[in-house]
C-alpha positions, 0 to 999 in steps of 0.5 A: 522209113516206110510209107506206113511209118510216114503216115503214122507220123503224119497222123501224130502231127495232125493230132498235135496241130489240132491242139492250141498252137505253140504260140499260146502259152500259159504259165503252168508246169503241173499238167505237163508234169502230171502226164510225164508222171503217168509215163514214169518220168522219162525226162529223168532217165538221161542227163540234160543240158538245158538252153534258153536265151533270145538269140543263138540258142538253136545254133548253140544247142546244135553245137553242144549236141555235136560236141557231146556226140563226138565223145561217143555218147548217144544224144538227143536234141529238142529244138523248135520250130522246125524248118521243113518237117516236124521230125527235125525238132527231135534229133537222135544221134544227129539225125531227125527222129524216125517216123516209126519212133515218133508214132511208137512214142505217141502210142505210149502217150495217148492212153494217158492223154485223155486222163490229163485233159479231163483233169484240166477241163474239170479245173476250167483249163485248156487241154494240153497244148501243141508245145506241151505235148511235143515236149512230152513226145520228145522226152518219151522218144529220147528215153526209148532211144535211149539217149545218154544226154538230151540237149533241150531248147526252151520254147519260150522263157524258162520258168514255166516253159514245158521243157522245165519239167526236166532238170538240167545238169547244165543250164546254158544262157544265150544272149538275152534281149527283148522279145515276147515282151507281152509274155516275158516282161518289158525289160531285160531284167524281167525277161532274165528272171523268167529265163533263170528258172531253168537253173536247178539246185547244184547245176553248172551254169554257163552264160554268153555275155549279158546286159548288166541287168540280165547278168545280175539276175542270173548271178543272184538266181545261181547263188540262190540255187547253189549253182556255179555260174561262168560268164563269157568274157570272164571265165571263157571267151572267143579270142580270135576268129578269121574267115576260112573257106566254108566257115571260120577258124576260131581260137577259144579260151575255155573253162578248162583250157585253150583251143587254138585254130579250130575249124568251124563250118559256120559263118559269122563272128556270132557263131564263133561266140556261140561255139565258145558258149557250147564248148564251155557247156560241154566242159561243164557237163563232162567235167562237172564244172570244167574238164578240157575237151580232147583235141580230136573230139573237139575237132570232130564235134565242131566240124560236124556242127550244122545250123540249118536256116542260119546263114545257110547257102541254098542257091548259087547263080545267083547266091541265095542265103537263108537266115532265121534272123527275126528280131533286131539283135539277130538282124544286126548279127546277120549284117555283120556276118554278111559284111565279114564273110561274103564279097558281094556289093549289093544284097536283095533282101527277101523279108517276111515276118510274124505280125507280133515281131519288131518288124521296124526294128528288124528292117532298120537293122538290115538297112546297111546291106539292103539294096532292095527289099522284097516284101513278102509273107510266110504261110502262117496265120500269125504272119504280117502281110506283104503290104504291112511289111512294105509300109514299114519299109517305106517309112524307113526310106526304102522302095520295096516291091510287094510279093504275095508269097515266097515263090514270087518274092524269090523269083523276083529277087533272083532275077534282080541279082542276076541282072547286076554284078556282085549281087546276092540274095538273103531271105530273112525275117521269119523261121517259117519263111526260111523253111519255105525257102529251103523247101522251094530251093530244093524243089526248084534246084537253086544250087548248081549240080557241083554244089549239090554234090558237095553239100 
């Protein structure tokens, strides 16, 4: 990477940021599709594994990508949002896309952008948004690489999400819960109806265990599309998970066979279930409905799986963990993982969240491990203030302290942890806050030198 390439990529990101933000979503696919048509539909040049859900979809997507790459195939991965730098959203063969590749892909897109924006203006619509354009950017960059398979994470919902301009060979459903209710619906059935839009004619579908309402919707839509659907618990399952150094040992019953005592370098039973879902998805892809993964390929794919911002160790002396849990379901999974995988008696919780999230429900789910809550706020216009978070925490019976930013909150939490025995810090509530914490930990050197060598 040269400084010139970095400057070109940063200029692309500045142009994306000048667009309507990714939190703004209009139910439309036709304009993204029109821009892609001008570009000769790059999203049709490779196979696609399309993944949606409410919790666990990014971790599952990263495991799927790692397993596919272990087969010797060239992979792309598109996820959102990013933690530190926007190039993290597009991985090519497991690495953030090169700045030069980002800039070159944008150079291909930009000549056609004005045409589509003009059409939108003539129709009285908003110009193409940040998320619509970064999706197109990912499609073009993956075609240029070129990749064999793109693992594609939905931004919001499914049916009208910009990513749904691609046709998934395999549709993957992580657990569906209530989130973005104003956009997706107030019941799991309504939300599942929107997410089920990623099921394409004749595709293979794999799903985590779902609430009966959501499962019924997925079964119906799969039948309407002539798609084969397999559910966790019925056709595949995590059968055993035990804590191991740096992660866990899992035994999975897949669609095509069983895989005993496989090492997964991620903490938490929920990550074991995500791995089972990822294995089923890859079996469906390589076998067009179910083919067993070769032992050494599975071992490599799981061993190389990472999930930044998910139970990620960013500090030692004291131990500091970052987790992207930002809703009650994710927080409950985090609590279980902390209790099962770590031997600390007290956790200081640094918490910041977006204002449109279920802050009370998320903090309530964290109560079993919260010895002290450090209320703070992420650097985002959408973030709830530290005072607002503290007010909610007080209503739940906590006595939080208030900190204006992650640096102040982390300093206070780490000092608190060092003052007692068997104390540690968890930073949670927002992916944006998690990204800020990861960057701060690197700058300030929260990890001991030996740990840095091992990381």
